[in-house]
All heavy atoms as TSV, in Angstrom:
chain	resi	resn	atom	element	x	y	z
A	1	MET	N	N	45.513	-13.332	185.980
A	1	MET	CA	C	46.695	-13.359	185.054
A	1	MET	C	C	46.339	-14.182	183.805
A	1	MET	O	O	46.643	-13.730	182.708
A	1	MET	CB	C	47.927	-13.930	185.855
A	1	MET	CG	C	49.075	-14.179	184.952
A	1	MET	SD	S	50.290	-12.966	185.284
A	1	MET	CE	C	51.584	-13.556	184.340
A	2	ILE	N	N	45.739	-15.318	184.042
A	2	ILE	CA	C	45.435	-16.221	182.840
A	2	ILE	C	C	44.278	-15.466	181.953
A	2	ILE	O	O	44.416	-15.552	180.754
A	2	ILE	CB	C	44.926	-17.589	183.286
A	2	ILE	CG1	C	46.089	-18.350	183.921
A	2	ILE	CG2	C	44.324	-18.406	182.143
A	2	ILE	CD1	C	45.763	-19.666	184.493
A	3	GLY	N	N	43.434	-14.831	182.649
A	3	GLY	CA	C	42.375	-14.080	181.851
A	3	GLY	C	C	43.029	-13.022	181.050
A	3	GLY	O	O	42.593	-12.794	179.856
A	4	THR	N	N	43.979	-12.316	181.521
A	4	THR	CA	C	44.677	-11.281	180.777
A	4	THR	C	C	45.401	-11.874	179.565
A	4	THR	O	O	45.293	-11.359	178.495
A	4	THR	CB	C	45.677	-10.522	181.674
A	4	THR	OG1	O	45.017	-10.052	182.797
A	4	THR	CG2	C	46.375	-9.448	180.941
A	5	LEU	N	N	46.026	-13.020	179.783
A	5	LEU	CA	C	46.791	-13.614	178.688
A	5	LEU	C	C	45.800	-14.147	177.646
A	5	LEU	O	O	46.072	-14.045	176.395
A	5	LEU	CB	C	47.568	-14.865	179.244
A	5	LEU	CG	C	48.828	-14.479	180.096
A	5	LEU	CD1	C	49.500	-15.693	180.639
A	5	LEU	CD2	C	49.815	-13.672	179.255
A	6	LEU	N	N	44.643	-14.700	178.071
A	6	LEU	CA	C	43.650	-15.138	177.028
A	6	LEU	C	C	43.054	-14.031	176.290
A	6	LEU	O	O	42.600	-14.272	175.177
A	6	LEU	CB	C	42.667	-16.013	177.770
A	6	LEU	CG	C	43.083	-17.346	178.412
A	6	LEU	CD1	C	42.007	-18.018	179.173
A	6	LEU	CD2	C	43.622	-18.248	177.289
A	7	SER	N	N	42.977	-12.814	176.921
A	7	SER	CA	C	42.376	-11.691	176.165
A	7	SER	C	C	43.273	-11.028	175.221
A	7	SER	O	O	42.855	-10.219	174.385
A	7	SER	CB	C	41.724	-10.786	177.161
A	7	SER	OG	O	42.809	-10.068	177.934
A	8	LEU	N	N	44.545	-11.315	175.309
A	8	LEU	CA	C	45.547	-10.624	174.394
A	8	LEU	C	C	45.224	-10.806	172.949
A	8	LEU	O	O	45.384	-9.801	172.202
A	8	LEU	CB	C	46.958	-11.054	174.736
A	8	LEU	CG	C	47.615	-10.491	175.995
A	8	LEU	CD1	C	48.961	-11.055	176.235
A	8	LEU	CD2	C	47.607	-8.958	175.955
A	9	PRO	N	N	44.923	-12.007	172.426
A	9	PRO	CA	C	44.620	-12.065	171.011
A	9	PRO	C	C	43.434	-11.244	170.593
A	9	PRO	O	O	43.376	-10.986	169.352
A	9	PRO	CB	C	44.365	-13.633	170.832
A	9	PRO	CG	C	45.002	-14.258	171.999
A	9	PRO	CD	C	44.920	-13.230	173.114
A	10	VAL	N	N	42.563	-10.884	171.438
A	10	VAL	CA	C	41.358	-10.152	171.097
A	10	VAL	C	C	41.613	-8.675	171.069
A	10	VAL	O	O	40.871	-7.938	170.456
A	10	VAL	CB	C	40.209	-10.508	172.059
A	10	VAL	CG1	C	38.871	-9.813	171.613
A	10	VAL	CG2	C	40.001	-11.982	172.101
A	11	LEU	N	N	42.675	-8.212	171.680
A	11	LEU	CA	C	42.891	-6.800	171.777
A	11	LEU	C	C	42.989	-6.035	170.426
A	11	LEU	O	O	42.448	-4.978	170.343
A	11	LEU	CB	C	44.199	-6.518	172.589
A	11	LEU	CG	C	44.015	-6.758	174.137
A	11	LEU	CD1	C	45.326	-6.518	174.832
A	11	LEU	CD2	C	42.922	-5.999	174.699
A	12	PRO	N	N	43.683	-6.610	169.423
A	12	PRO	CA	C	43.690	-5.903	168.114
A	12	PRO	C	C	42.343	-5.715	167.542
A	12	PRO	O	O	41.975	-4.676	167.011
A	12	PRO	CB	C	44.596	-6.839	167.231
A	12	PRO	CG	C	45.455	-7.551	168.235
A	12	PRO	CD	C	44.579	-7.757	169.419
A	13	LEU	N	N	41.459	-6.726	167.705
A	13	LEU	CA	C	40.075	-6.560	167.252
A	13	LEU	C	C	39.342	-5.489	167.983
A	13	LEU	O	O	38.629	-4.698	167.364
A	13	LEU	CB	C	39.392	-7.949	167.401
A	13	LEU	CG	C	37.952	-7.954	166.932
A	13	LEU	CD1	C	37.819	-7.632	165.427
A	13	LEU	CD2	C	37.322	-9.308	167.168
A	14	LYS	N	N	39.515	-5.432	169.261
A	14	LYS	CA	C	38.817	-4.381	170.088
A	14	LYS	C	C	39.324	-3.050	169.650
A	14	LYS	O	O	38.543	-2.120	169.564
A	14	LYS	CB	C	39.109	-4.662	171.545
A	14	LYS	CG	C	38.355	-5.747	172.152
A	14	LYS	CD	C	38.598	-5.856	173.623
A	14	LYS	CE	C	37.822	-6.970	174.238
A	14	LYS	NZ	N	37.967	-7.071	175.716
A	15	ALA	N	N	40.645	-2.908	169.319
A	15	ALA	CA	C	41.189	-1.656	168.876
A	15	ALA	C	C	40.630	-1.255	167.528
A	15	ALA	O	O	40.236	-0.064	167.314
A	15	ALA	CB	C	42.740	-1.755	168.791
A	16	VAL	N	N	40.448	-2.182	166.642
A	16	VAL	CA	C	39.839	-1.886	165.337
A	16	VAL	C	C	38.417	-1.463	165.462
A	16	VAL	O	O	37.953	-0.466	164.840
A	16	VAL	CB	C	39.993	-3.108	164.369
A	16	VAL	CG1	C	39.142	-2.901	163.168
A	16	VAL	CG2	C	41.417	-3.382	164.032
A	17	VAL	N	N	37.623	-2.114	166.324
A	17	VAL	CA	C	36.213	-1.780	166.573
A	17	VAL	C	C	36.179	-0.383	167.173
A	17	VAL	O	O	35.365	0.463	166.725
A	17	VAL	CB	C	35.585	-2.822	167.458
A	17	VAL	CG1	C	34.199	-2.317	167.965
A	17	VAL	CG2	C	35.461	-4.177	166.709
A	18	ALA	N	N	37.070	-0.096	168.111
A	18	ALA	CA	C	37.034	1.261	168.726
A	18	ALA	C	C	37.374	2.360	167.725
A	18	ALA	O	O	36.744	3.387	167.630
A	18	ALA	CB	C	38.041	1.326	169.921
A	19	LEU	N	N	38.347	2.069	166.833
A	19	LEU	CA	C	38.692	3.022	165.801
A	19	LEU	C	C	37.578	3.197	164.816
A	19	LEU	O	O	37.309	4.362	164.375
A	19	LEU	CB	C	40.012	2.571	165.026
A	19	LEU	CG	C	40.436	3.404	163.975
A	19	LEU	CD1	C	40.812	4.825	164.467
A	19	LEU	CD2	C	41.639	2.746	163.307
A	20	ALA	N	N	36.913	2.122	164.488
A	20	ALA	CA	C	35.756	2.250	163.556
A	20	ALA	C	C	34.646	3.121	164.174
A	20	ALA	O	O	34.029	3.901	163.438
A	20	ALA	CB	C	35.249	0.860	163.231
A	21	ARG	N	N	34.446	3.037	165.462
A	21	ARG	CA	C	33.417	3.802	166.156
A	21	ARG	C	C	33.842	5.332	166.057
A	21	ARG	O	O	32.985	6.196	165.771
A	21	ARG	CB	C	33.259	3.368	167.491
A	21	ARG	CG	C	32.427	2.118	167.685
A	21	ARG	CD	C	32.069	1.843	169.147
A	21	ARG	NE	N	31.387	0.572	169.235
A	21	ARG	CZ	C	31.667	-0.381	170.057
A	21	ARG	NH1	N	32.686	-0.213	170.967
A	21	ARG	NH2	N	31.065	-1.528	170.103
A	22	VAL	N	N	35.055	5.564	166.342
A	22	VAL	CA	C	35.542	6.964	166.256
A	22	VAL	C	C	35.440	7.542	164.884
A	22	VAL	O	O	34.916	8.660	164.660
A	22	VAL	CB	C	37.051	7.068	166.776
A	22	VAL	CG1	C	37.655	8.369	166.438
A	22	VAL	CG2	C	37.170	6.698	168.212
A	23	ILE	N	N	35.787	6.744	163.849
A	23	ILE	CA	C	35.585	7.245	162.498
A	23	ILE	C	C	34.178	7.409	162.099
A	23	ILE	O	O	33.822	8.472	161.517
A	23	ILE	CB	C	36.311	6.203	161.573
A	23	ILE	CG1	C	37.849	6.252	161.732
A	23	ILE	CG2	C	35.937	6.497	160.065
A	23	ILE	CD1	C	38.632	5.135	161.002
A	24	ALA	N	N	33.333	6.539	162.492
A	24	ALA	CA	C	31.907	6.658	162.188
A	24	ALA	C	C	31.302	7.889	162.874
A	24	ALA	O	O	30.484	8.634	162.374
A	24	ALA	CB	C	31.150	5.391	162.602
A	25	ASP	N	N	31.683	8.111	164.152
A	25	ASP	CA	C	31.185	9.305	164.861
A	25	ASP	C	C	31.610	10.610	164.212
A	25	ASP	O	O	30.887	11.526	164.044
A	25	ASP	CB	C	31.653	9.266	166.320
A	25	ASP	CG	C	31.032	8.202	167.153
A	25	ASP	OD1	O	29.939	7.668	166.748
A	25	ASP	OD2	O	31.502	7.891	168.275
A	26	GLU	N	N	32.905	10.615	163.758
A	26	GLU	CA	C	33.404	11.793	163.057
A	26	GLU	C	C	32.708	12.018	161.739
A	26	GLU	O	O	32.423	13.131	161.395
A	26	GLU	CB	C	34.922	11.691	162.907
A	26	GLU	CG	C	35.536	12.884	162.273
A	26	GLU	CD	C	35.328	14.247	163.000
A	26	GLU	OE1	O	35.068	14.232	164.164
A	26	GLU	OE2	O	35.506	15.286	162.331
A	27	ALA	N	N	32.480	10.971	160.954
A	27	ALA	CA	C	31.796	11.053	159.745
A	27	ALA	C	C	30.378	11.598	159.913
A	27	ALA	O	O	29.937	12.443	159.201
A	27	ALA	CB	C	31.815	9.693	159.003
A	28	ASP	N	N	29.689	11.038	160.885
A	28	ASP	CA	C	28.331	11.541	161.223
A	28	ASP	C	C	28.361	12.995	161.625
A	28	ASP	O	O	27.521	13.788	161.141
A	28	ASP	CB	C	27.686	10.734	162.359
A	28	ASP	CG	C	27.211	9.395	161.891
A	28	ASP	OD1	O	27.138	9.141	160.692
A	28	ASP	OD2	O	26.902	8.595	162.791
A	29	ARG	N	N	29.321	13.411	162.460
A	29	ARG	CA	C	29.458	14.759	162.859
A	29	ARG	C	C	29.668	15.675	161.631
A	29	ARG	O	O	28.954	16.713	161.492
A	29	ARG	CB	C	30.628	15.004	163.832
A	29	ARG	CG	C	30.603	16.336	164.453
A	29	ARG	CD	C	31.891	16.528	165.312
A	29	ARG	NE	N	33.101	16.525	164.530
A	29	ARG	CZ	C	33.532	17.517	163.768
A	29	ARG	NH1	N	32.796	18.604	163.631
A	29	ARG	NH2	N	34.677	17.434	163.091
A	30	GLN	N	N	30.513	15.276	160.715
A	30	GLN	CA	C	30.772	16.139	159.587
A	30	GLN	C	C	29.576	16.122	158.603
A	30	GLN	O	O	29.281	17.092	157.980
A	30	GLN	CB	C	31.999	15.695	158.832
A	30	GLN	CG	C	33.297	15.990	159.638
A	30	GLN	CD	C	34.538	15.569	158.896
A	30	GLN	OE1	O	34.469	15.312	157.699
A	30	GLN	NE2	N	35.623	15.522	159.638
A	31	LEU	N	N	28.935	14.962	158.454
A	31	LEU	CA	C	27.826	14.870	157.459
A	31	LEU	C	C	26.576	15.640	157.996
A	31	LEU	O	O	25.881	16.248	157.151
A	31	LEU	CB	C	27.435	13.358	157.345
A	31	LEU	CG	C	26.360	13.035	156.291
A	31	LEU	CD1	C	26.823	13.485	154.858
A	31	LEU	CD2	C	26.045	11.564	156.384
A	32	TYR	N	N	26.316	15.654	159.260
A	32	TYR	CA	C	25.134	16.266	159.763
A	32	TYR	C	C	25.322	17.624	160.458
A	32	TYR	O	O	24.369	18.182	160.969
A	32	TYR	CB	C	24.496	15.301	160.827
A	32	TYR	CG	C	24.014	14.041	160.256
A	32	TYR	CD1	C	24.600	12.806	160.521
A	32	TYR	CD2	C	22.926	13.957	159.333
A	32	TYR	CE1	C	24.207	11.580	159.974
A	32	TYR	CE2	C	22.490	12.834	158.794
A	32	TYR	CZ	C	23.110	11.646	159.042
A	32	TYR	OH	O	22.657	10.453	158.555
A	33	SER	N	N	26.513	18.188	160.407
A	33	SER	CA	C	26.796	19.416	161.122
A	33	SER	C	C	25.992	20.563	160.374
A	33	SER	O	O	25.922	20.510	159.129
A	33	SER	CB	C	28.260	19.738	161.156
A	33	SER	OG	O	28.738	20.147	159.920
A	34	PRO	N	N	25.544	21.515	161.140
A	34	PRO	CA	C	24.898	22.631	160.415
A	34	PRO	C	C	25.785	23.351	159.446
A	34	PRO	O	O	25.313	23.731	158.372
A	34	PRO	CB	C	24.521	23.583	161.609
A	34	PRO	CG	C	24.425	22.676	162.779
A	34	PRO	CD	C	25.444	21.583	162.546
A	35	ALA	N	N	27.129	23.427	159.742
A	35	ALA	CA	C	27.984	24.065	158.775
A	35	ALA	C	C	28.102	23.244	157.500
A	35	ALA	O	O	28.171	23.865	156.390
A	35	ALA	CB	C	29.318	24.233	159.400
A	36	ALA	N	N	28.161	21.936	157.600
A	36	ALA	CA	C	28.180	21.058	156.414
A	36	ALA	C	C	26.985	21.222	155.571
A	36	ALA	O	O	26.985	21.301	154.319
A	36	ALA	CB	C	28.491	19.667	156.811
A	37	ILE	N	N	25.807	21.224	156.224
A	37	ILE	CA	C	24.515	21.375	155.546
A	37	ILE	C	C	24.494	22.683	154.791
A	37	ILE	O	O	24.089	22.851	153.593
A	37	ILE	CB	C	23.353	21.231	156.568
A	37	ILE	CG1	C	23.312	19.884	157.228
A	37	ILE	CG2	C	22.007	21.562	155.874
A	37	ILE	CD1	C	23.048	18.713	156.327
A	38	ARG	N	N	24.919	23.742	155.463
A	38	ARG	CA	C	24.889	25.155	154.875
A	38	ARG	C	C	25.862	25.157	153.718
A	38	ARG	O	O	25.442	25.740	152.591
A	38	ARG	CB	C	25.340	26.155	155.953
A	38	ARG	CG	C	25.408	27.517	155.450
A	38	ARG	CD	C	24.019	28.129	155.435
A	38	ARG	NE	N	23.665	28.229	154.001
A	38	ARG	CZ	C	22.367	28.352	153.589
A	38	ARG	NH1	N	21.422	28.444	154.398
A	38	ARG	NH2	N	22.150	28.444	152.329
A	39	ARG	N	N	26.965	24.550	153.763
A	39	ARG	CA	C	28.004	24.508	152.689
A	39	ARG	C	C	27.354	23.773	151.469
A	39	ARG	O	O	27.431	24.227	150.334
A	39	ARG	CB	C	29.292	23.843	153.051
A	39	ARG	CG	C	30.230	24.732	153.821
A	39	ARG	CD	C	31.665	24.092	153.948
A	39	ARG	NE	N	31.631	22.791	154.600
A	39	ARG	CZ	C	31.715	22.582	155.866
A	39	ARG	NH1	N	31.791	23.597	156.702
A	39	ARG	NH2	N	31.656	21.327	156.386
A	40	GLU	N	N	26.704	22.739	151.735
A	40	GLU	CA	C	26.060	21.966	150.646
A	40	GLU	C	C	24.997	22.728	149.955
A	40	GLU	O	O	24.864	22.767	148.773
A	40	GLU	CB	C	25.524	20.596	151.135
A	40	GLU	CG	C	26.670	19.554	151.333
A	40	GLU	CD	C	26.007	18.177	151.560
A	40	GLU	OE1	O	25.292	17.724	150.718
A	40	GLU	OE2	O	26.291	17.644	152.651
A	41	LEU	N	N	24.139	23.364	150.777
A	41	LEU	CA	C	23.099	24.210	150.195
A	41	LEU	C	C	23.652	25.362	149.383
A	41	LEU	O	O	23.184	25.731	148.301
A	41	LEU	CB	C	22.138	24.765	151.313
A	41	LEU	CG	C	21.314	23.636	151.960
A	41	LEU	CD1	C	20.589	24.237	153.161
A	41	LEU	CD2	C	20.344	22.973	151.054
A	42	ASP	N	N	24.713	26.012	149.929
A	42	ASP	CA	C	25.388	27.118	149.208
A	42	ASP	C	C	25.918	26.622	147.848
A	42	ASP	O	O	25.852	27.313	146.783
A	42	ASP	CB	C	26.454	27.747	150.026
A	42	ASP	CG	C	25.923	28.558	151.211
A	42	ASP	OD1	O	24.700	28.846	151.238
A	42	ASP	OD2	O	26.743	28.826	152.097
A	43	GLU	N	N	26.541	25.405	147.910
A	43	GLU	CA	C	27.131	24.918	146.645
A	43	GLU	C	C	26.052	24.538	145.635
A	43	GLU	O	O	26.223	24.774	144.429
A	43	GLU	CB	C	27.935	23.604	146.972
A	43	GLU	CG	C	28.527	22.880	145.787
A	43	GLU	CD	C	29.520	23.651	145.042
A	43	GLU	OE1	O	29.991	24.713	145.525
A	43	GLU	OE2	O	29.842	23.326	143.885
A	44	LEU	N	N	24.912	24.046	146.115
A	44	LEU	CA	C	23.793	23.824	145.228
A	44	LEU	C	C	23.281	25.065	144.516
A	44	LEU	O	O	23.043	25.149	143.345
A	44	LEU	CB	C	22.684	23.102	145.949
A	44	LEU	CG	C	22.916	21.646	146.273
A	44	LEU	CD1	C	21.757	21.099	147.181
A	44	LEU	CD2	C	23.007	20.798	145.037
A	45	GLN	N	N	23.187	26.105	145.360
A	45	GLN	CA	C	22.763	27.405	144.801
A	45	GLN	C	C	23.772	27.945	143.817
A	45	GLN	O	O	23.365	28.500	142.753
A	45	GLN	CB	C	22.537	28.402	146.016
A	45	GLN	CG	C	21.376	28.111	146.775
A	45	GLN	CD	C	21.223	29.081	147.963
A	45	GLN	OE1	O	22.103	29.822	148.267
A	45	GLN	NE2	N	20.109	28.946	148.667
A	46	ARG	N	N	25.049	27.766	144.085
A	46	ARG	CA	C	26.026	28.244	143.161
A	46	ARG	C	C	25.990	27.477	141.858
A	46	ARG	O	O	26.061	28.141	140.793
A	46	ARG	CB	C	27.480	28.089	143.776
A	46	ARG	CG	C	28.615	28.579	142.879
A	46	ARG	CD	C	29.965	27.989	143.169
A	46	ARG	NE	N	30.032	26.524	142.874
A	46	ARG	CZ	C	30.108	25.997	141.699
A	46	ARG	NH1	N	30.088	26.745	140.599
A	46	ARG	NH2	N	30.180	24.716	141.520
A	47	ARG	N	N	25.808	26.165	141.953
A	47	ARG	CA	C	25.697	25.350	140.739
A	47	ARG	C	C	24.427	25.717	139.867
A	47	ARG	O	O	24.510	25.679	138.714
A	47	ARG	CB	C	25.716	23.904	141.090
A	47	ARG	CG	C	27.066	23.395	141.617
A	47	ARG	CD	C	27.138	21.946	141.971
A	47	ARG	NE	N	26.895	21.175	140.728
A	47	ARG	CZ	C	26.452	19.904	140.730
A	47	ARG	NH1	N	26.165	19.289	141.880
A	47	ARG	NH2	N	26.280	19.329	139.617
A	48	ARG	N	N	23.335	25.951	140.611
A	48	ARG	CA	C	22.152	26.293	139.882
A	48	ARG	C	C	22.385	27.729	139.194
A	48	ARG	O	O	21.961	27.861	138.025
A	48	ARG	CB	C	20.940	26.507	140.835
A	48	ARG	CG	C	19.635	26.787	140.085
A	48	ARG	CD	C	18.484	26.928	141.037
A	48	ARG	NE	N	18.707	28.071	141.947
A	48	ARG	CZ	C	17.874	28.482	142.805
A	48	ARG	NH1	N	16.661	27.876	142.927
A	48	ARG	NH2	N	18.083	29.474	143.626
A	49	ALA	N	N	22.974	28.634	139.882
A	49	ALA	CA	C	23.230	29.991	139.283
A	49	ALA	C	C	24.146	29.880	138.141
A	49	ALA	O	O	24.112	30.629	137.146
A	49	ALA	CB	C	23.761	30.919	140.376
A	50	ALA	N	N	25.075	28.906	138.141
A	50	ALA	CA	C	26.062	28.753	137.043
A	50	ALA	C	C	25.489	27.955	135.914
A	50	ALA	O	O	26.163	27.744	134.861
A	50	ALA	CB	C	27.316	27.989	137.575
A	51	GLY	N	N	24.254	27.438	136.023
A	51	GLY	CA	C	23.617	26.649	135.013
A	51	GLY	C	C	23.981	25.214	134.983
A	51	GLY	O	O	23.757	24.492	134.032
A	52	GLU	N	N	24.659	24.741	136.041
A	52	GLU	CA	C	25.068	23.428	136.115
A	52	GLU	C	C	23.949	22.418	136.539
A	52	GLU	O	O	23.991	21.282	136.289
A	52	GLU	CB	C	26.234	23.197	137.055
A	52	GLU	CG	C	27.490	23.978	136.668
A	52	GLU	CD	C	28.630	23.898	137.720
A	52	GLU	OE1	O	28.542	23.043	138.633
A	52	GLU	OE2	O	29.559	24.697	137.642
A	53	LEU	N	N	22.999	23.004	137.176
A	53	LEU	CA	C	21.732	22.236	137.635
A	53	LEU	C	C	20.486	22.924	137.103
A	53	LEU	O	O	20.381	24.250	137.237
A	53	LEU	CB	C	21.700	22.197	139.159
A	53	LEU	CG	C	22.694	21.431	139.908
A	53	LEU	CD1	C	22.528	21.581	141.368
A	53	LEU	CD2	C	22.572	19.896	139.568
A	54	ASP	N	N	19.595	22.203	136.577
A	54	ASP	CA	C	18.305	22.807	136.227
A	54	ASP	C	C	17.440	22.864	137.561
A	54	ASP	O	O	17.902	22.331	138.526
A	54	ASP	CB	C	17.564	22.044	135.155
A	54	ASP	CG	C	17.197	20.561	135.500
A	54	ASP	OD1	O	17.119	20.272	136.622
A	54	ASP	OD2	O	16.969	19.829	134.508
A	55	GLU	N	N	16.310	23.447	137.452
A	55	GLU	CA	C	15.476	23.741	138.665
A	55	GLU	C	C	15.039	22.420	139.294
A	55	GLU	O	O	15.123	22.349	140.525
A	55	GLU	CB	C	14.230	24.580	138.269
A	55	GLU	CG	C	13.440	25.012	139.455
A	55	GLU	CD	C	14.204	25.930	140.367
A	55	GLU	OE1	O	15.149	26.672	139.886
A	55	GLU	OE2	O	13.845	25.985	141.549
A	56	ASP	N	N	14.704	21.436	138.478
A	56	ASP	CA	C	14.246	20.163	139.041
A	56	ASP	C	C	15.432	19.432	139.776
A	56	ASP	O	O	15.218	18.860	140.892
A	56	ASP	CB	C	13.691	19.189	137.952
A	56	ASP	CG	C	12.327	19.684	137.436
A	56	ASP	OD1	O	11.647	20.418	138.169
A	56	ASP	OD2	O	12.014	19.252	136.290
A	57	ALA	N	N	16.603	19.363	139.140
A	57	ALA	CA	C	17.708	18.738	139.823
A	57	ALA	C	C	18.136	19.458	141.057
A	57	ALA	O	O	18.447	18.878	142.073
A	57	ALA	CB	C	18.919	18.701	138.847
A	58	TYR	N	N	18.014	20.804	140.992
A	58	TYR	CA	C	18.350	21.611	142.199
A	58	TYR	C	C	17.452	21.289	143.347
A	58	TYR	O	O	17.795	21.019	144.458
A	58	TYR	CB	C	18.306	23.147	141.831
A	58	TYR	CG	C	18.329	23.962	143.173
A	58	TYR	CD1	C	19.536	24.235	143.794
A	58	TYR	CD2	C	17.166	24.502	143.691
A	58	TYR	CE1	C	19.625	24.982	144.882
A	58	TYR	CE2	C	17.242	25.314	144.777
A	58	TYR	CZ	C	18.450	25.519	145.396
A	58	TYR	OH	O	18.482	26.313	146.546
A	59	ARG	N	N	16.144	21.300	143.034
A	59	ARG	CA	C	15.084	21.063	144.109
A	59	ARG	C	C	15.228	19.604	144.684
A	59	ARG	O	O	15.136	19.487	145.881
A	59	ARG	CB	C	13.662	21.151	143.560
A	59	ARG	CG	C	13.341	22.614	143.174
A	59	ARG	CD	C	13.040	23.424	144.378
A	59	ARG	NE	N	12.842	24.807	144.022
A	59	ARG	CZ	C	13.245	25.824	144.665
A	59	ARG	NH1	N	13.796	25.594	145.881
A	59	ARG	NH2	N	13.021	27.063	144.276
A	60	GLN	N	N	15.516	18.692	143.808
A	60	GLN	CA	C	15.699	17.299	144.315
A	60	GLN	C	C	16.907	17.181	145.245
A	60	GLN	O	O	16.870	16.588	146.355
A	60	GLN	CB	C	15.848	16.324	143.114
A	60	GLN	CG	C	15.964	14.909	143.548
A	60	GLN	CD	C	16.055	13.981	142.367
A	60	GLN	OE1	O	16.260	14.364	141.283
A	60	GLN	NE2	N	15.896	12.683	142.673
A	61	ALA	N	N	18.037	17.742	144.762
A	61	ALA	CA	C	19.278	17.747	145.669
A	61	ALA	C	C	19.070	18.534	146.906
A	61	ALA	O	O	19.503	18.076	148.004
A	61	ALA	CB	C	20.451	18.346	144.872
A	62	GLU	N	N	18.377	19.649	146.800
A	62	GLU	CA	C	18.167	20.456	148.087
A	62	GLU	C	C	17.310	19.648	149.037
A	62	GLU	O	O	17.545	19.623	150.204
A	62	GLU	CB	C	17.447	21.777	147.670
A	62	GLU	CG	C	17.094	22.627	148.821
A	62	GLU	CD	C	16.260	23.811	148.357
A	62	GLU	OE1	O	15.269	23.682	147.641
A	62	GLU	OE2	O	16.604	24.932	148.795
A	63	GLN	N	N	16.302	18.955	148.545
A	63	GLN	CA	C	15.433	18.191	149.438
A	63	GLN	C	C	16.196	17.085	150.040
A	63	GLN	O	O	15.949	16.776	151.254
A	63	GLN	CB	C	14.234	17.628	148.606
A	63	GLN	CG	C	13.152	17.028	149.505
A	63	GLN	CD	C	12.576	18.084	150.461
A	63	GLN	OE1	O	12.160	19.151	150.018
A	63	GLN	NE2	N	12.573	17.788	151.756
A	64	GLN	N	N	17.140	16.424	149.368
A	64	GLN	CA	C	17.891	15.390	149.959
A	64	GLN	C	C	18.762	15.934	151.102
A	64	GLN	O	O	18.895	15.237	152.156
A	64	GLN	CB	C	18.786	14.720	148.879
A	64	GLN	CG	C	18.078	13.880	147.954
A	64	GLN	CD	C	18.933	13.311	146.800
A	64	GLN	OE1	O	20.074	13.787	146.621
A	64	GLN	NE2	N	18.358	12.384	146.074
A	65	VAL	N	N	19.388	17.066	150.882
A	65	VAL	CA	C	20.241	17.715	151.921
A	65	VAL	C	C	19.348	18.054	153.151
A	65	VAL	O	O	19.658	17.770	154.263
A	65	VAL	CB	C	20.949	18.949	151.420
A	65	VAL	CG1	C	21.653	19.705	152.528
A	65	VAL	CG2	C	21.955	18.541	150.322
A	66	LEU	N	N	18.191	18.656	152.863
A	66	LEU	CA	C	17.290	19.075	153.998
A	66	LEU	C	C	16.728	17.854	154.769
A	66	LEU	O	O	16.651	17.839	155.946
A	66	LEU	CB	C	16.169	19.901	153.487
A	66	LEU	CG	C	16.601	21.304	152.940
A	66	LEU	CD1	C	15.399	22.052	152.337
A	66	LEU	CD2	C	17.261	22.138	154.022
A	67	ASN	N	N	16.398	16.833	153.979
A	67	ASN	CA	C	15.954	15.574	154.645
A	67	ASN	C	C	17.044	14.967	155.597
A	67	ASN	O	O	16.709	14.501	156.645
A	67	ASN	CB	C	15.515	14.529	153.605
A	67	ASN	CG	C	14.160	14.794	153.004
A	67	ASN	OD1	O	13.450	15.630	153.538
A	67	ASN	ND2	N	13.968	14.207	151.845
A	68	ARG	N	N	18.318	14.992	155.046
A	68	ARG	CA	C	19.338	14.492	155.911
A	68	ARG	C	C	19.514	15.299	157.211
A	68	ARG	O	O	19.662	14.823	158.292
A	68	ARG	CB	C	20.738	14.534	155.122
A	68	ARG	CG	C	21.807	13.768	155.790
A	68	ARG	CD	C	23.096	13.770	155.124
A	68	ARG	NE	N	23.683	15.044	155.136
A	68	ARG	CZ	C	24.179	15.741	154.116
A	68	ARG	NH1	N	24.103	15.264	152.880
A	68	ARG	NH2	N	24.699	16.916	154.272
A	69	ALA	N	N	19.262	16.605	157.115
A	69	ALA	CA	C	19.447	17.533	158.248
A	69	ALA	C	C	18.286	17.249	159.237
A	69	ALA	O	O	18.487	17.196	160.424
A	69	ALA	CB	C	19.431	18.936	157.790
A	70	LEU	N	N	17.068	16.986	158.669
A	70	LEU	CA	C	15.911	16.767	159.486
A	70	LEU	C	C	15.931	15.398	160.196
A	70	LEU	O	O	15.415	15.196	161.285
A	70	LEU	CB	C	14.601	16.927	158.719
A	70	LEU	CG	C	14.324	18.358	158.284
A	70	LEU	CD1	C	13.132	18.362	157.345
A	70	LEU	CD2	C	14.112	19.247	159.458
A	71	HIS	N	N	16.508	14.406	159.527
A	71	HIS	CA	C	16.508	13.048	160.064
A	71	HIS	C	C	17.806	12.624	160.588
A	71	HIS	O	O	18.159	11.458	160.600
A	71	HIS	CB	C	16.032	12.081	158.927
A	71	HIS	CG	C	14.667	12.372	158.447
A	71	HIS	ND1	N	14.435	13.062	157.360
A	71	HIS	CD2	C	13.411	12.046	159.044
A	71	HIS	CE1	C	13.099	13.198	157.172
A	71	HIS	NE2	N	12.514	12.584	158.156
A	72	ARG	N	N	18.565	13.510	161.046
A	72	ARG	CA	C	19.909	13.386	161.575
A	72	ARG	C	C	19.854	12.372	162.606
A	72	ARG	O	O	19.107	12.390	163.632
A	72	ARG	CB	C	20.386	14.728	162.067
A	72	ARG	CG	C	21.386	14.668	163.085
A	72	ARG	CD	C	21.684	16.092	163.556
A	72	ARG	NE	N	22.901	15.949	164.248
A	72	ARG	CZ	C	23.599	16.954	164.720
A	72	ARG	NH1	N	23.165	18.122	164.580
A	72	ARG	NH2	N	24.708	16.736	165.304
A	73	GLY	N	N	20.745	11.356	162.599
A	73	GLY	CA	C	20.978	10.396	163.604
A	73	GLY	C	C	19.875	9.312	163.740
A	73	GLY	O	O	19.853	8.558	164.674
A	74	LYS	N	N	18.984	9.253	162.764
A	74	LYS	CA	C	17.857	8.278	162.887
A	74	LYS	C	C	18.243	7.080	162.106
A	74	LYS	O	O	18.977	7.058	161.223
A	74	LYS	CB	C	16.508	8.810	162.368
A	74	LYS	CG	C	16.028	9.906	163.310
A	74	LYS	CD	C	14.709	10.418	162.837
A	74	LYS	CE	C	14.153	11.472	163.777
A	74	LYS	NZ	N	12.915	12.058	163.389
């Protein structure tokens, strides 16, 4: 009973840490999902075709997206 009472002040902190983990896991899932990678690559291609990116900028951005996909979770 005393242990439970002593742990009460720490519960909000534990809840915040648990919520932060959930948010981080969801952010990682969205950032590294194959669908997200595909959308980013498609958007880069669209921007290059529209003249918003030159070839060098396109290649650099494409490489960053592909590197993220290859090094997922590391």
